[in-house]
MARPAMI-895849 format. One record per residue (C-alpha): residue in three letters; x, y negated, z negated. Coordinates in steps of 0.05 Angstrom, whole numbers, plus 5000, padded with zeros to 4 digits. Last residue first. Example, Ala and Ser with C-alpha at 12.3 -4.5 7.8 and 13.67 -1.06 7.14 Angstrom:
BEGIN
   r    x    y    z
 ser 5273 5021 4857
 ala 5246 5090 4844
//
This chain:
BEGIN
   r    x    y    z
 arg 6907 3844 2949
 ser 6967 3804 2925
 tyr 6985 3853 2870
 glu 6986 3912 2920
 gln 7032 3874 2967
 ser 7080 3859 2909
 lys 7078 3931 2886
 glu 7096 3955 2956
 met 7153 3904 2960
 ile 7180 3927 2892
 ile 7182 4000 2913
 asp 7214 3983 2981
 lys 7267 3940 2947
 val 7285 3997 2900
 pro 7306 4040 2960
 arg 7273 4109 2959
 asn 7295 4175 2928
 glu 7226 4182 2893
 ile 7255 4190 2823
 asn 7313 4143 2836
 ser 7266 4089 2865
 glu 7218 4100 2808
 leu 7273 4087 2758
 trp 7292 4022 2793
 ser 7219 4001 2796
 ile 7212 4011 2720
 ile 7277 3973 2707
 asp 7251 3910 2740
 leu 7306 3866 2711
 tyr 7297 3797 2681
 leu 7224 3793 2662
 phe 7223 3868 2651
 ala 7261 3862 2585
 arg 7208 3811 2562
 arg 7159 3869 2562
 glu 7184 3889 2492
 tyr 7150 3828 2463
 pro 7075 3832 2479
 his 7080 3906 2500
 asp 7049 3914 2569
 glu 7109 3949 2601
 phe 7133 3981 2536
 lys 7096 4047 2545
 lys 7125 4052 2616
 leu 7194 4051 2584
 thr 7188 4120 2553
 gly 7155 4153 2613
 his 7207 4124 2660
 leu 7262 4148 2613
 lys 7235 4219 2617
 lys 7226 4214 2693
 phe 7298 4191 2702
 glu 7322 4249 2659
 asp 7281 4298 2700
 lys 7313 4270 2764
 ile 7383 4282 2736
 asp 7371 4355 2718
 leu 7400 4387 2781
 pro 7457 4337 2784
 ser 7476 4361 2714
 val 7477 4307 2660
 asp 7544 4291 2629
 pro 7553 4223 2663
 leu 7481 4202 2643
 lys 7490 4213 2567
 arg 7509 4141 2551
 leu 7464 4112 2605
 phe 7401 4142 2575
 lys 7418 4124 2503
 ile 7434 4052 2524
 met 7370 4046 2565
 ala 7326 4072 2508
 ile 7359 4026 2458
 gln 7350 3966 2504
 val 7277 3980 2518
 gly 7259 3990 2445
 his 7300 3933 2414
 met 7373 3922 2399
 asp 7381 3847 2411
 asp 7414 3824 2347
 met 7467 3787 2388
 lys 7522 3826 2353
 ile 7483 3890 2360
 leu 7474 3877 2435
 phe 7548 3862 2442
 lys 7569 3926 2407
 tyr 7523 3968 2452
 thr 7550 3932 2514
 ser 7621 3947 2493
 lys 7604 4020 2480
 val 7565 4029 2545
 leu 7622 3996 2584
 arg 7673 4045 2554
 asp 7627 4104 2571
 leu 7618 4079 2642
 his 7693 4082 2655
 tyr 7690 4135 2710
 asp 7620 4112 2728
 leu 7638 4067 2786
 gly 7591 4105 2833
 ala 7559 4039 2854
 glu 7493 4061 2823
 tyr 7527 4074 2756
 his 7565 4009 2757
 ala 7501 3972 2776
 val 7464 4003 2717
 leu 7518 3983 2668
 asn 7521 3911 2696
 leu 7445 3907 2691
 ile 7452 3922 2617
 arg 7507 3869 2610
 ala 7467 3816 2646
 phe 7409 3836 2601
 cys 7447 3815 2539
 met 7470 3748 2569
 leu 7398 3734 2589
 asp 7375 3747 2517
 gln 7430 3703 2488
 arg 7404 3644 2529
 met 7458 3596 2506
 glu 7528 3598 2478
 leu 7570 3606 2540
 ser 7644 3592 2528
 lys 7666 3664 2535
 asn 7650 3666 2610
 asn 7671 3737 2628
 ile 7600 3765 2623
 ile 7569 3710 2665
 lys 7618 3709 2723
 lys 7623 3784 2715
 leu 7549 3790 2733
 phe 7565 3757 2800
 glu 7617 3808 2820
 ile 7575 3866 2792
 cys 7518 3849 2840
 lys 7568 3844 2897
 lys 7590 3915 2880
 his 7518 3938 2874
 asn 7496 3919 2944
 gly 7431 3960 2941
 asp 7387 3902 2965
 gly 7353 3899 2897
 phe 7421 3896 2863
 tyr 7443 3839 2909
 leu 7381 3799 2891
 cys 7391 3815 2817
 ala 7463 3789 2821
 ile 7437 3726 2855
 lys 7387 3717 2799
 tyr 7441 3725 2746
 tyr 7487 3676 2781
 phe 7432 3624 2787
 val 7415 3633 2713
 met 7489 3622 2695
 ile 7491 3558 2736
 his 7429 3533 2698
 his 7461 3547 2630
 ala 7529 3518 2648
 asp 7499 3450 2661
 leu 7490 3421 2731
 arg 7511 3349 2746
 asp 7586 3358 2752
 gln 7576 3424 2790
 phe 7532 3389 2842
 lys 7573 3403 2905
 ala 7601 3469 2880
 ile 7531 3492 2860
 lys 7506 3469 2928
 glu 7556 3512 2966
 ile 7540 3572 2922
 ile 7465 3561 2935
 lys 7475 3555 3010
 asn 7517 3618 3011
 ile 7462 3655 2973
 leu 7408 3632 3022
 glu 7449 3652 3083
 glu 7468 3718 3051
 ser 7397 3738 3034
 asn 7382 3784 3093
 ser 7353 3838 3048
 phe 7321 3828 2979
 glu 7250 3812 2999
 gly 7210 3846 2943
 lys 7156 3793 2950
 met 7159 3769 2878
 phe 7235 3775 2877
 arg 7241 3735 2941
 leu 7195 3681 2912
 asn 7240 3677 2850
 leu 7300 3663 2894
 lys 7264 3606 2930
 asn 7243 3583 2860
 ser 7315 3572 2838
 tyr 7329 3540 2905
 val 7275 3487 2900
 tyr 7283 3469 2826
 leu 7359 3466 2823
 phe 7368 3434 2891
 ser 7316 3381 2876
 leu 7349 3369 2808
 ala 7417 3355 2840
 ser 7388 3309 2894
 ile 7344 3273 2842
 asn 7406 3256 2800
 asp 7447 3234 2860
 asn 7394 3186 2885
 his 7334 3187 2931
 pro 7275 3155 2895
 ile 7210 3194 2900
 lys 7153 3148 2925
 pro 7180 3157 2996
 asp 7152 3228 2994
 arg 7202 3277 3024
 leu 7212 3311 2957
 ser 7137 3318 2952
 asp 7137 3365 3013
 glu 7187 3412 2979
 leu 7144 3413 2916
 gln 7080 3424 2955
 lys 7113 3482 2992
 leu 7133 3512 2925
 thr 7061 3504 2900
 gln 7032 3540 2961
 glu 7082 3597 2955
 phe 7067 3605 2881
 leu 6992 3605 2894
 glu 7002 3664 2942
 thr 7050 3701 2896
 his 7011 3698 2831
 asn 7058 3742 2791
 leu 7039 3713 2722
 tyr 7114 3706 2708
 phe 7125 3672 2775
 leu 7062 3629 2767
 ser 7089 3602 2701
 glu 7157 3588 2733
 leu 7123 3551 2790
 leu 7084 3508 2741
 tyr 7149 3494 2706
 his 7180 3469 2770
 ser 7119 3426 2789
 gly 7122 3391 2721
 lys 7197 3383 2728
 leu 7188 3344 2792
 tyr 7142 3293 2760
 ser 7187 3289 2698
 val 7247 3273 2742
 pro 7208 3223 2784
 his 7188 3181 2723
 ile 7184 3109 2749
 pro 7170 3129 2822
 ile 7114 3176 2797
 leu 7084 3124 2750
 arg 7036 3093 2802
 lys 7005 3162 2811
 tyr 6978 3162 2740
 glu 6918 3210 2747
 ile 6956 3254 2796
 phe 7015 3250 2749
 leu 6972 3276 2692
 asp 6947 3332 2737
 lys 7018 3360 2741
 trp 7027 3360 2665
 lys 6957 3390 2655
 met 6977 3444 2706
 ser 7042 3456 2667
 tyr 6999 3461 2604
 arg 6952 3515 2630
 tyr 7005 3554 2667
 cys 7049 3558 2605
 gly 6989 3578 2564
 leu 6975 3634 2614
 phe 7048 3652 2605
 asp 7042 3662 2531
 gln 7112 3691 2523
 thr 7119 3662 2452
 leu 7178 3619 2472
 phe 7147 3599 2538
 ser 7081 3579 2504
 tyr 7118 3536 2452
 trp 7158 3504 2508
 leu 7094 3487 2545
 his 7058 3462 2483
 val 7114 3412 2468
 lys 7118 3390 2541
 tyr 7043 3379 2544
 leu 7047 3334 2482
 trp 7106 3297 2513
 leu 7065 3280 2575
 arg 7004 3262 2533
 glu 7045 3212 2493
 arg 7074 3179 2555
 phe 7009 3175 2594
 gly 6969 3144 2538
 leu 6941 3177 2476
 glu 6883 3146 2437
 lys 6832 3196 2465
 tyr 6875 3254 2440
 his 6872 3233 2367
 tyr 6938 3254 2335
 asn 6968 3293 2278
 pro 7041 3313 2287
 leu 7065 3383 2308
 lys 7123 3400 2262
 lys 7089 3447 2212
 lys 7046 3481 2265
 phe 7106 3492 2310
 tyr 7150 3520 2254
 ala 7095 3567 2232
 lys 7084 3591 2305
 ile 7159 3598 2316
 glu 7166 3640 2253
 asp 7105 3682 2272
 ala 7136 3694 2341
 glu 7202 3715 2310
 glu 7165 3765 2265
 gln 7123 3790 2323
 ser 7187 3808 2359
 lys 7237 3786 2412
 cys 7213 3714 2421
 tyr 7238 3688 2489
 gly 7307 3658 2498
 lys 7355 3653 2439
 lys 7399 3592 2449
 leu 7365 3557 2507
 phe 7296 3572 2478
 ile 7314 3545 2410
 ser 7341 3481 2442
 tyr 7277 3474 2482
 leu 7236 3480 2418
 glu 7278 3426 2384
 leu 7275 3380 2445
 ser 7199 3385 2448
 leu 7194 3373 2373
 asn 7237 3310 2379
 ser 7196 3285 2439
 leu 7131 3296 2400
 gln 7156 3260 2337
 gly 7184 3202 2377
 trp 7120 3195 2417
 leu 7079 3194 2353
 thr 7123 3139 2324
 asn 7119 3099 2389
 leu 7043 3107 2389
 lys 7038 3080 2317
 ser 7086 3023 2332
 ile 7046 3004 2394
 glu 6981 3000 2354
 glu 7013 2963 2296
 thr 7048 2913 2342
 glu 6983 2898 2380
 lys 6946 2886 2314
 ile 7000 2841 2287
 leu 7004 2801 2352
 ile 6928 2792 2354
 asp 6924 2770 2281
 ala 6980 2719 2291
 arg 6947 2689 2353
 asn 6880 2680 2318
 ser 6876 2604 2330
 met 6903 2609 2401
 ser 6946 2559 2439
 arg 6966 2526 2374
 thr 7038 2538 2397
 ile 7069 2537 2327
 tyr 7143 2546 2337
 gln 7183 2587 2287
 ser 7134 2642 2268
 glu 7109 2643 2340
 ile 7180 2651 2367
 ile 7198 2709 2320
 lys 7130 2741 2332
 glu 7139 2738 2408
 leu 7208 2770 2400
 glu 7178 2828 2361
 leu 7122 2836 2412
 ile 7173 2840 2469
 glu 7213 2894 2432
 tyr 7149 2934 2420
 thr 7131 2928 2494
 leu 7201 2953 2511
 asn 7188 3016 2470
 lys 7119 3020 2502
 glu 7141 3024 2574
 glu 7075 3055 2597
 tyr 7078 3022 2666
 asn 7017 2977 2655
 leu 7040 2963 2584
 ala 7108 2939 2609
 leu 7077 2896 2664
 thr 7029 2863 2615
 lys 7087 2850 2567
 val 7126 2819 2625
 lys 7073 2764 2634
 asp 7066 2750 2560
 leu 7142 2749 2551
 leu 7151 2699 2609
 lys 7099 2652 2579
 leu 7129 2659 2510
 ser 7199 2641 2536
 gln 7174 2581 2575
 gln 7137 2556 2514
 tyr 7197 2566 2470
 leu 7250 2530 2511
 gly 7297 2523 2451
 lys 7358 2545 2491
 his 7361 2608 2449
 tyr 7289 2623 2469
 leu 7303 2613 2543
 ile 7361 2662 2539
 tyr 7319 2713 2501
 ala 7264 2707 2554
 phe 7315 2719 2609
 asp 7338 2783 2573
 val 7265 2805 2568
 gln 7258 2793 2643
 glu 7320 2836 2657
 arg 7293 2891 2611
 ile 7228 2891 2651
 gln 7265 2894 2717
 val 7307 2953 2693
 pro 7244 2990 2669
 ile 7210 2976 2737
 ser 7269 3003 2777
 gln 7322 2958 2809
 his 7373 3013 2820
 ala 7367 3016 2896
 pro 7365 2939 2898
 asn 7438 2938 2872
 leu 7445 2888 2815
 arg 7453 2942 2763
 leu 7505 2976 2808
 ser 7546 2912 2810
 ile 7543 2905 2734
 leu 7564 2978 2726
 leu 7623 2969 2774
 gln 7645 2906 2738
 lys 7645 2943 2671
 tyr 7687 3000 2698
 leu 7736 2951 2730
 his 7745 2914 2664
 thr 7759 2977 2626
 lys 7808 3001 2679
 val 7843 2933 2677
 asn 7849 2937 2601
 ser 7881 3006 2604
 leu 7928 2988 2660
 gln 7958 2926 2628
 leu 8012 2962 2587
 lys 8030 3007 2647
 thr 8039 2945 2690
 ile 7991 2927 2745
 lys 8024 2897 2807
 thr 7994 2952 2850
 ser 8017 3010 2894
 lys 8071 3039 2847
 leu 8031 3033 2783
 ile 7970 3064 2818
 glu 8012 3119 2850
 ala 8040 3139 2782
 glu 7970 3140 2752
 asp 7945 3193 2800
 tyr 7871 3211 2795
 lys 7855 3263 2848
 lys 7828 3251 2918
 gln 7854 3180 2916
 arg 7827 3130 2968
 leu 7778 3096 2920
 met 7828 3097 2863
 val 7875 3052 2903
 lys 7821 3004 2924
 tyr 7792 3000 2854
 leu 7860 2985 2823
 asn 7868 2929 2873
 leu 7800 2901 2854
 phe 7818 2905 2779
 lys 7884 2869 2791
 ser 7853 2811 2828
 asp 7872 2795 2900
 ser 7803 2776 2927
 asn 7776 2759 2857
 val 7797 2686 2862
 gly 7748 2676 2918
 val 7688 2689 2874
 arg 7630 2720 2912
 gly 7678 2773 2937
 val 7670 2815 2874
 tyr 7595 2824 2887
 leu 7602 2831 2962
 ser 7654 2886 2956
 phe 7611 2920 2902
 gln 7549 2918 2946
 arg 7589 2947 3004
 lys 7612 3004 2959
 glu 7540 3014 2935
 ser 7516 3018 3008
 ala 7567 3071 3025
 ser 7548 3112 2963
 leu 7589 3110 2900
 ser 7599 3177 2864
 lys 7675 3176 2874
 ile 7680 3110 2837
 leu 7639 3136 2779
 ser 7681 3200 2776
 phe 7745 3159 2771
 leu 7717 3112 2718
 asn 7690 3170 2677
 glu 7756 3208 2682
 thr 7792 3146 2656
 leu 7739 3139 2602
 asp 7752 3210 2579
 asn 7827 3199 2582
 thr 7818 3141 2533
 met 7830 3068 2552
//
């Protein structure tokens, strides 16, 4: 057994809930001979271990070193079988697959009528819950049986099966094309972030038009429409069309209102729809509607329709707390954030195996911005370093660039400007390497480079000059992306007016909401 699989086995055991542990004990106890089996003894030892220790396993069990690999493999399989039998994991797709397995068994036993009857029943269930991949598999098995055993139950049976297969195959092909395009656009966003120029936007537009498959909207079911909205959402995010983001995230949310019965089957997609709606409202700065939607998201997590499992718990944390931070930025509420930040850090540690590096990085950046807004520049720098010093990060190049710019500004504000020149140079090199030297960035670098040499009497004039330069970019379709991460304009105004940046942002927030 490989080290990877050893780690997988250990993490699987540690992820078991109390009810799942009881289920496993009952499952292995159904056969008396298992009570002192090697795989069960291995399970008991690994269950009490805090860290995998092979020496302790060999010492505490009768398993030899040569046997250990096979015993681990067997235990892993038995755990998965037990989990599959657990009522908590008996979702509709699992139930459908189980019925299809039963139909295969009946077919192999030559009980064709029984198999066909079961397949017909489960096909209706699969179609009702939009499980079209499984529907296709059911149809294929029906055709195999019908071609072998003439039921004579329906004279046009072959024509019906052929027509059903063609329709499902067409929708499955479209679904595959849409899901591929959605993943491709998401991948581009993770690597590069928002479009930086008209040229990049034109490239994305051409790519989107080329890849978007032809379809007739009226023929689309839930699954196809969901992926269509995802595709348009990512395209809108990439091109900074936030009204488009709002439009398609609302369509996404409304789709689940139309298909309420599918919420328990696709809880992740249901929650994601609300999350992207919140992101759209954040960028459109609709504070009141944002608060209402966030409350709806939190309320929905208490809905019994939403299954409560480890995956949902991690995603709930991600979506709720990311948007709690966004709400503070929208309102300009930077003070008294320690309780919220500590909760987030605690949850990151709890769910670190289920959160990818990208989302953790975004949390760190938002926490840094929160500290910056509150005037705690040293804590801001502390969290920015977690991003800057992480050499393994290969996504969201734009966010990595702005983390370095905010780091420069925070060093200046903290009075740590004795090595500002070195930081400016390293940031400048990084921005060139990332191909992210645009209007706002160039203006900021030039400003920060000469800042240490500016007379205290002239410093306010320099802030005013930069404010005038950057104000021109505030409504620029691509330069404005700089202000999505760091409200540089408000920071400049705070220095010009000698007022805390949080007061400036709060006043703007109150004005927007009028």
